[in-house]
KOLTOR-710910 format. One line per 5 residues: their letters; for each residue x, y, z of N, C-alpha, C, O. Coordinates in Angstrom, 3 decimals. Layout:
<atoms>
a> X:Y:Z:X:Y:Z:X:Y:Z:X:Y:Z | ...
</atoms>
This chain:
<atoms>
mtktq> -39.655:18.036:-95.358:-38.558:18.686:-94.614:-39.169:19.596:-93.572:-40.013:20.442:-93.867 | -38.691:19.386:-92.272:-39.224:20.405:-91.329:-38.739:21.869:-91.520:-37.955:22.196:-92.411 | -39.282:22.734:-90.594:-38.732:23.873:-90.620:-37.356:24.089:-90.016:-36.601:24.968:-90.432 | -37.062:23.289:-89.055:-35.723:23.262:-88.654:-34.572:22.696:-89.631:-33.437:23.171:-89.675 | -34.999:21.679:-90.359:-34.290:21.071:-91.395:-33.889:22.070:-92.432:-32.744:22.211:-92.862
ataei> -35.075:22.833:-92.834:-35.071:23.825:-93.899:-33.895:25.028:-93.418:-32.964:25.515:-94.060 | -34.288:25.234:-92.243:-33.511:26.571:-91.834:-31.828:26.066:-91.745:-30.961:26.877:-92.070 | -31.497:24.847:-91.341:-30.221:24.395:-91.299:-29.590:24.135:-92.590:-28.365:24.091:-92.701 | -30.488:23.939:-93.690:-30.145:23.876:-94.975:-29.630:25.185:-95.595:-28.606:25.253:-96.276 | -30.457:26.245:-95.290:-30.243:27.373:-95.619:-28.764:28.091:-95.087:-27.929:28.686:-95.768
fwtaf> -28.765:27.844:-93.805:-27.429:28.277:-93.142:-26.180:27.526:-93.588:-25.074:28.066:-93.541 | -26.384:26.104:-94.081:-25.338:25.383:-94.534:-24.882:25.872:-95.703:-23.683:25.913:-95.981 | -26.026:26.366:-96.635:-25.795:26.695:-98.036:-25.027:28.058:-97.868:-24.047:28.295:-98.575 | -25.418:28.827:-97.058:-24.853:30.287:-96.828:-23.252:30.102:-96.537:-22.347:30.656:-97.163 | -23.117:29.201:-95.450:-21.865:28.991:-94.876:-20.840:28.581:-96.256:-19.878:29.257:-96.619
ralpr> -21.249:27.488:-96.810:-20.521:26.952:-97.937:-20.317:28.134:-99.037:-19.382:28.015:-99.830 | -20.951:28.982:-99.088:-20.913:30.148:-100.126:-19.985:31.092:-99.675:-19.615:31.939:-100.488 | -19.475:31.117:-98.381:-18.573:32.112:-97.832:-17.139:31.779:-98.371:-16.799:30.614:-98.577 | -16.379:32.763:-98.573:-14.959:32.644:-98.865:-14.318:31.714:-97.630:-14.823:31.714:-96.507 | -13.188:30.954:-97.968:-12.642:30.241:-96.877:-12.398:31.064:-95.908:-12.964:30.706:-94.875
qeqdv> -11.712:32.147:-95.788:-11.374:32.873:-94.826:-12.444:33.423:-94.012:-12.268:33.686:-92.822 | -13.480:33.595:-94.578:-14.853:33.866:-93.687:-15.399:32.659:-93.021:-16.065:32.813:-91.997 | -15.172:31.392:-93.531:-15.566:30.153:-93.047:-14.785:29.957:-91.855:-15.218:29.318:-90.896 | -13.440:30.583:-91.894:-12.656:30.209:-90.716:-13.108:31.024:-89.641:-13.108:30.570:-88.497 | -13.452:32.054:-89.859:-13.976:33.033:-88.880:-15.173:32.506:-87.963:-15.211:32.686:-86.745
vlrhi> -16.160:31.822:-88.716:-17.143:31.340:-88.405:-16.831:30.117:-87.615:-17.360:29.984:-86.512 | -16.091:29.291:-88.040:-15.459:27.962:-87.210:-14.827:28.509:-85.999:-15.122:27.997:-84.919 | -14.033:29.440:-86.045:-13.214:29.914:-84.799:-14.285:30.200:-83.731:-14.173:29.805:-82.571 | -15.498:31.027:-84.267:-16.247:31.392:-83.352:-17.192:30.188:-82.585:-17.575:30.293:-81.420 | -17.455:29.158:-83.372:-17.953:27.895:-82.865:-16.965:27.287:-81.823:-17.375:26.815:-80.762
lqdkr> -15.785:27.315:-82.131:-14.715:26.702:-81.159:-14.683:27.653:-79.985:-14.487:27.103:-78.902 | -14.799:28.657:-79.976:-14.798:29.590:-78.739:-16.121:29.635:-77.852:-16.177:30.272:-76.800 | -17.178:28.901:-78.377:-18.256:28.710:-77.581:-18.266:27.348:-76.876:-18.044:26.331:-77.533 | -18.531:27.292:-75.486:-18.333:26.220:-74.599:-19.251:25.150:-74.907:-18.951:23.959:-74.992 | -20.755:25.824:-75.120:-21.633:24.924:-75.226:-21.580:24.178:-76.770:-21.895:22.993:-76.878
lrral> -21.260:24.783:-77.652:-21.009:24.246:-79.047:-19.811:23.214:-79.105:-19.853:22.151:-79.723 | -18.883:23.619:-78.472:-17.716:22.761:-78.236:-18.088:21.522:-77.776:-17.706:20.510:-78.363 | -18.884:21.465:-76.663:-19.495:20.249:-76.099:-20.206:19.480:-77.106:-19.902:18.312:-77.351 | -21.136:20.094:-77.691:-21.970:19.386:-78.623:-21.052:18.663:-79.546:-21.045:17.434:-79.611 | -20.293:19.412:-80.244:-19.393:18.611:-81.142:-18.914:17.506:-80.581:-19.239:16.414:-81.048
aqldr> -18.015:17.605:-79.424:-17.554:16.536:-78.609:-18.568:15.275:-78.517:-18.288:14.101:-78.761 | -19.562:15.700:-78.189:-20.583:14.610:-77.897:-20.855:13.798:-79.287:-20.908:12.571:-79.205 | -21.049:14.489:-80.702:-21.319:14.099:-81.870:-20.072:13.388:-82.245:-20.233:12.503:-83.086 | -18.784:13.589:-81.779:-17.625:12.971:-82.259:-17.564:11.618:-81.479:-17.199:10.550:-81.969 | -17.946:11.806:-80.287:-17.970:10.264:-79.489:-19.244:9.607:-79.695:-19.471:8.648:-78.958
gqvar> -20.153:9.942:-80.580:-21.413:9.061:-80.826:-22.243:9.041:-79.737:-22.938:8.035:-79.594 | -22.342:10.113:-78.770:-23.243:10.535:-77.748:-24.637:10.930:-78.061:-25.565:10.838:-77.257 | -24.729:11.359:-79.227:-25.866:12.059:-79.405:-26.948:11.133:-80.342:-26.672:10.587:-81.410 | -27.866:11.119:-79.845:-28.870:10.027:-80.510:-29.045:10.550:-82.107:-29.095:11.690:-82.570 | -29.116:9.265:-82.727:-29.001:9.485:-84.281:-30.160:8.499:-84.622:-30.501:7.566:-83.896
pahap> -30.728:8.828:-85.835:-31.642:7.731:-86.149:-31.103:6.633:-86.873:-30.387:6.768:-87.865 | -31.489:5.406:-86.316:-31.097:3.992:-86.855:-30.801:4.041:-88.369:-29.736:3.662:-88.858 | -32.052:4.645:-89.207:-32.186:4.599:-90.413:-32.433:6.112:-90.928:-33.514:6.666:-90.729 | -31.424:6.710:-91.563:-31.590:8.094:-91.865:-32.769:8.445:-93.205:-32.529:8.038:-94.342 | -33.596:8.964:-92.996:-34.742:9.126:-94.023:-33.948:9.834:-95.576:-33.122:10.743:-95.655
kkrgm> -34.461:9.166:-96.461:-34.240:9.861:-97.716:-34.433:11.382:-97.606:-35.443:11.862:-97.090 | -33.364:12.174:-98.140:-33.599:13.626:-98.182:-34.613:13.887:-99.316:-34.503:13.466:-100.468 | -35.552:14.593:-98.856:-36.411:14.950:-99.849:-36.458:16.815:-99.650:-36.276:17.423:-98.595 | -36.714:17.324:-100.817:-37.047:19.029:-100.854:-38.239:19.172:-100.576:-39.005:18.216:-100.455 | -38.591:20.432:-100.427:-40.166:21.069:-100.012:-40.580:21.269:-101.417:-39.945:21.707:-102.377
tarql> -42.024:20.763:-101.291:-42.663:21.327:-102.574:-42.934:22.673:-102.551:-42.822:23.334:-101.519 | -43.348:23.223:-103.808:-43.577:24.697:-103.745:-44.577:25.084:-102.689:-44.247:26.045:-101.994 | -45.789:24.492:-102.425:-46.711:24.633:-101.620:-46.228:24.706:-100.029:-46.604:25.593:-99.263 | -45.346:23.640:-99.668:-44.953:23.630:-98.496:-43.893:24.959:-98.305:-43.880:25.674:-97.303 | -43.303:25.069:-99.100:-42.158:26.359:-99.003:-43.169:27.680:-98.981:-43.048:28.479:-98.052
atsei> -43.893:27.840:-99.731:-44.865:29.089:-99.787:-45.512:29.229:-98.455:-45.568:30.365:-97.983 | -46.025:28.202:-97.763:-46.620:28.413:-96.376:-45.705:28.229:-95.307:-46.096:28.435:-94.158 | -44.408:27.828:-95.555:-43.579:27.826:-94.344:-43.119:29.149:-93.789:-43.204:30.158:-94.490 | -42.680:29.192:-92.673:-42.075:30.304:-91.868:-40.747:30.833:-92.743:-40.318:31.970:-92.548 | -40.169:30.007:-93.645:-39.043:30.330:-94.093:-39.164:31.586:-95.102:-38.365:32.522:-95.107
vgmwa> -40.081:31.488:-95.803:-40.293:32.833:-96.692:-40.700:34.154:-96.040:-41.774:34.513:-95.557 | -39.622:34.717:-96.160:-39.770:36.379:-95.637:-39.086:36.369:-94.375:-39.117:37.390:-93.688 | -38.382:35.196:-93.921:-37.510:35.260:-92.538:-36.415:36.206:-92.499:-35.913:36.528:-91.422 | -35.950:36.744:-93.779:-34.793:37.678:-93.773:-35.471:39.082:-94.358:-34.721:39.949:-94.807 | -36.972:39.289:-94.338:-37.233:40.408:-94.914:-36.891:41.749:-94.338:-36.994:42.757:-95.037
drtdi> -36.468:41.805:-93.031:-35.896:42.993:-92.381:-34.505:43.124:-92.475:-33.995:44.118:-91.957 | -33.790:42.293:-93.049:-32.384:42.537:-93.250:-32.119:43.726:-93.942:-32.904:44.031:-94.839 | -31.050:44.546:-93.672:-30.585:45.741:-94.413:-29.271:45.420:-95.210:-28.869:46.220:-96.055 | -28.721:44.463:-94.991:-27.434:44.186:-95.562:-27.555:43.537:-97.003:-26.652:43.636:-97.833 | -28.705:42.885:-97.226:-28.946:42.223:-98.376:-29.173:42.856:-99.552:-28.698:42.371:-100.578
gdsve> -29.885:43.962:-99.594:-30.510:44.809:-100.723:-31.449:43.819:-101.530:-32.351:43.165:-101.006 | -31.139:43.796:-102.793:-31.589:43.048:-103.717:-31.667:41.488:-103.520:-30.681:40.810:-103.809 | -32.713:40.953:-103.078:-32.532:39.389:-102.636:-32.623:38.491:-103.791:-32.288:37.319:-103.622 | -33.052:38.903:-105.007:-32.820:38.000:-106.043:-31.397:38.177:-106.387:-30.834:37.100:-106.589 | -30.603:39.286:-106.521:-29.253:39.340:-106.846:-28.266:38.728:-105.596:-27.116:38.366:-105.850
farkl> -28.769:38.659:-104.380:-27.969:38.193:-103.286:-28.112:36.794:-103.492:-27.016:36.231:-103.487 | -29.086:36.031:-103.672:-29.338:34.566:-103.875:-28.406:34.026:-105.002:-27.783:32.970:-104.891 | -28.357:34.911:-106.196:-27.861:34.574:-107.333:-26.353:34.339:-106.869:-25.802:33.251:-107.035 | -25.710:35.453:-106.266:-24.337:35.517:-105.975:-23.868:34.324:-105.224:-22.922:33.587:-105.500 | -24.837:34.255:-104.056:-24.696:32.903:-103.380:-24.565:31.499:-104.133:-23.807:30.561:-103.886
reqaq> -25.430:31.629:-105.019:-25.392:30.303:-105.836:-24.254:30.306:-106.672:-23.691:29.226:-106.848 | -23.806:31.327:-107.223:-22.545:31.376:-108.081:-21.315:31.018:-107.194:-20.492:30.239:-107.676 | -21.144:31.442:-106.125:-20.235:31.257:-105.093:-20.027:29.804:-104.712:-18.908:29.294:-104.652 | -21.345:29.054:-104.414:-21.264:27.686:-104.026:-20.887:27.054:-105.204:-20.161:26.075:-105.032 | -21.215:27.372:-106.521:-21.037:26.359:-107.758:-19.249:26.621:-107.960:-18.527:25.689:-108.314
rrg> -18.811:27.742:-107.733:-17.215:27.789:-107.942:-16.847:26.957:-106.867:-16.029:26.121:-107.251 | -17.128:26.853:-105.657:-16.300:26.206:-104.634:-16.490:24.596:-104.836:-15.611:23.763:-104.618 | -17.740:24.342:-105.271:-18.140:23.019:-105.442:-17.176:21.799:-105.855:-17.636:20.663:-105.979
</atoms>
């Protein structure tokens, strides 16, 4: 898994853990952004190059994760507090919505 894919997966997981009302706020922001609206329209029309064969989704190994730039990327965030507790709450929210 590349850094870009891992980052996208983190954001997707966080988005899905949001309550529906907060998801709607994020989606409204996306729809108000002209560049993102164009990108979505291109995806919808199939104008974005897609791989002919989507590779099997694989997770990162512990070594890959530990040496990636993902670890510590939110170290300076002040709104998270206890990161273990924050991650636990995200997982619980995602499981309830699942």
